[in-house]
N, C-alpha and C positions, 0 to 999 in steps of 0.2 A: 786222681787217676784210678784209685781203687774203686771208687763209686762208679766210674764209667765202665770198668772191666766187669763189675758185678751186674751192671745194667745189661751189658752185652750177654753175659752168661745166662741171665734170667730170661731175656727176650729170645735168645738163640736157642734155648732148650725148652721153650714152652710147648713145642710140638705143633704149633700153628704154622702153616706155610707162610713164608715171607713173600709178600707181594711187591713187585717192582713199583717204583714211584709212578704215579699217574701223570701223564703229560697233560697240561691244560690245553683245552681246545682253543685255538686262536680266536680272538674276538673279531667279529665281522660287523661292519656298519655300512649304511648307505647314506651319503651326504650329498645334498644338492647345494650348489653355490649360486647365488643370484647377485649380480653386481654390474660392474662396468669394466673398462679396459684394465683397471688396476687388478682385477681378478684373472682375466685371461692373458694379458700380455706376458706375464712371467709364469704362466701355467700354475697358478696357485693350487687348483684342485689336484693336479698331478704331483706337485711337490708335497702336499699334505699326505696323499696316498703313499708316496715313496718313504716319507718319514715314518709313517705308521708301519709299513712293512718291516722297517729296521727294528721295530719293537714287537714283532710278531702279531701285528694287528692288521686286519684287512679292511680297507676302506674303499668301497666302490663309489666313485664320484661321478657327478654330472654337473653341468654348468649352463646357466642362462646368463650371458653377459654380453652387453652391447656397449659400444663407445659412447661416452658422454651421457649415460643414463643415470638418473637418480632413482632411488627405489620407487618413488611415486610414479615414475614413468613406466616401470614394470607393472605396477598396479593398474595403470590407466590403459594398458594394452599395447604398449610399444614393444613388447616381447611376448613370448609364450611362457612366461614365468608362472602365471596362475595355472595354466594347464599342466606344467611340469609338477607343481606342488600337488595338484589334485590327482595326479597318477598314483600318489601314495607310495608306501613302502619305504619312505625315508625315515631315518632315525633323527637326523638333524638337517635343518636348512639354514645355511649361513648367508646372512644378508650383508652386503657391502655397498657403501655409498662413498662419495668423496669425503674430505675432511669435515664438512658441515659446521664450520665455525661461525658462519653468518646466521642471523636470526631466521631468515626465510629457509635456508637449507636445513637448519635444525628442526624447524616446524614441519617440513616435509618428511624429514627423517623419522620424526616421532609418529606422524600420521601414517606414513606408509608401513612403518614397522608394526604398528597396531593392526592395520588392515591385513598385512601378510601373516602376522602371528595368529590371527583368527583362522585363516585358511590352513596354516601349518598345524595348529592344534587339532583341526577337524580330521586330519589324516593320521593323527597319533604321533606326530614328530615334535621335536623341540626346536625352538628358534635360537639362533646364535648370531650375534652382531660382530662383524669384523671392523674394528676401528682402524682407519688409516690416518697417517700423520700428515700434517701440512708440509708443503715443499719447504726446503731449507730457508728460502727468503721470507717465509711467513711463520717461522718456527715460534715466534712470540705468541701466536694464537693457539699453541698446543693445548693449553688448559681449557680453552673454549671448545676445542674439538672433543676433548675427553669428557667435558661436561655435557655436550650434545649427546654423546653415545651412552652416557650414564642416565640421561633423562633428567638432568638437573633443571632447576627453576620451577619446582612444584609439579612437574609432569612426570609421569612414569611411563616407561616404554611398554611394560607388560601388565596392564591393570588386571587384577584378579589372578595373578600368578604368572 
């Protein structure tokens, strides 16, 4: 206690003006979501923005999501996802596809992620993957889904970084 009182006496009598604590400038981000109905049905972008607000973070969101589309469909022009990415100004682009436990869906997830990541890096943004879980009747394939999103099997999702 004496040390604390001595500290207050020394700092309070130093003659230097006491500055009020600085308030941190709230962080602001721009995030684009690309996916399917799993992204838009429950307004995932709006939910993320709302959660961020509660932590004094501002996230401006946009979304390109269509029913039943895999990421490869966005690459092949079934949406305006590439145009949205190329507008730039994004900090992050979140990619979402279905569970992808099957070999074919895993392969298209890997291919589309690589192709989109190239476009995303070109505008100075970072790529994020949103892994979704399988429906409860197929929960036994959860590990396969996780492995798909991790790029398991000798394939990496983001070669070169």
